[in-house]
N, C-alpha and C positions, 0 to 999 in steps of 0.2 A: 721501239717496236720489237716484239719478240716473234721470231719465226721458229716453229717446231716441225720436225720431220713427221711425215705421216706414219712412218714405221715406229713402233713402240717396242721398248725392251720388256720382256715378259719374265716375271719372277715365278719360277716353278714351285717354290715353297709356298708362297702366298696364293699361287694360282690366279694371278691377275697381271695386267699390264701396269707397269709402274712409272715409266718415264719415256719421253721421246728419245730415240737413239741420238739425234742431233738437235741442238737448239742454239739459235743465234739471238743475242740481245744487242740490238744496234745502238742503244743508248749507252750501255756499259762497255760495249765493244768486247764482248766475251762470247766464245764458242764453247758450248758444253757438249761432251760426247759421253753417252752411257754405253759401256761395254755390254753387249748382249749376253755374254756368257757369265761374267762375274758381277755384273750390275754396278761396277765401279764407275764413278763419274770423274772425268778429267775436264779441266777447264783451261782454255788458252785465251790469254788476254792480248789484245792488240792496242798498244798505247799511243801509236802514232796519230797525231791530230788529223792527218789527211785520210787515214782509214775511217775515222769517225765522219769526216765530211763526205767521203765516198758512200759509206753505208746509209747516211741520211738522204743523200741525193738519190741513190738507187731505190731505197724504200719508198721515197715519195713519187718517183717517176716510173718505176718498173718493179714493184714488189714481187711480181711473179718470178723474176730472175733470182732474187734472193731465196724465195721459197724453193725453187728448183735446185739451187746449189745446196741448200740445207737437206732437201729430200735425197739428193744423190750422194751426200757425204763429201762433197767437193769444196765446201765453204772455206776450210782452212787453207787448202792449196790455192784457191782463188785469192784469198787475202794475202797470203805470202807472196804470190806472184805480183800482186799490186804493189806491195812494199818494195820488192826487188826492182820492178820496172820504174817506179818513181825515183828511187835512190839512184839507179843507173842513169836515168835520163838527166836528172839534176847534176850528178857528178860529171857526166860527159860534157854538159854545157859549161860548167864552171871550169873544168880542165882546159877546154878550148879557149875560153875567155882569158884565163890566167896566162896561157902561152902567148896570147896576142896583145895583152894589156901592158903598155909601156909603164904606166904608173905602178902597177903591181910588181913588175919586174924590177923597177928602180927601188921600190920599198924592200923587196926581198934582198937585193944586192947590198943595200945600205944597212940591212938588219932592223929596219923600222917595223917592229912587230905590230904596233898600234895601227899604222897605216895599212899594213897587210890585212889585218883583221877587219878594218873598216871597209876596205875594197872587197874582201871576201864576203862580208855581210851583204853588201850591195849586190854582188853577183848571185848569192844564194837567193835573195829576194826576187831578183830578175828571173832566175831559173824557176822559182815557184810560179811566177806569173805566166811563164810559158808552159810549164809541165802540167800544172793543175787542170787547166781547161781540157787538155788532151787526154789525161789519164785519170784524174780524180773525179772530175765533174762530167763523166760519161757513163754510158750504160754498156 
């Protein structure tokens, strides 16, 4: 789904409106910004899977929120905050679990990198299961 800002960039030479100032493509996870003075277009890509999940969820359940964020020009800040919040929440959980997990500590002390990786992978998946419903699949 593509959300375009109501505000359009105006080309004084061509004497016409040429593009929306802000545009969000939820499928490609791209935000485009057209500078109103130079008419240069910049694109910001959001490659994280959970950003795509979040955009699809919000587009389906509350598209007016995305439209408002695009209209106000706050969409990039919103997505960057989502990324920071998800990473911080997952990292915080995993760090707590690592400190309390005897198997992880034993693997770390013995230098068993494979066992450490296996335990960390499980912890990461558990963190996803906790964090995603709270941050990704919400409006």
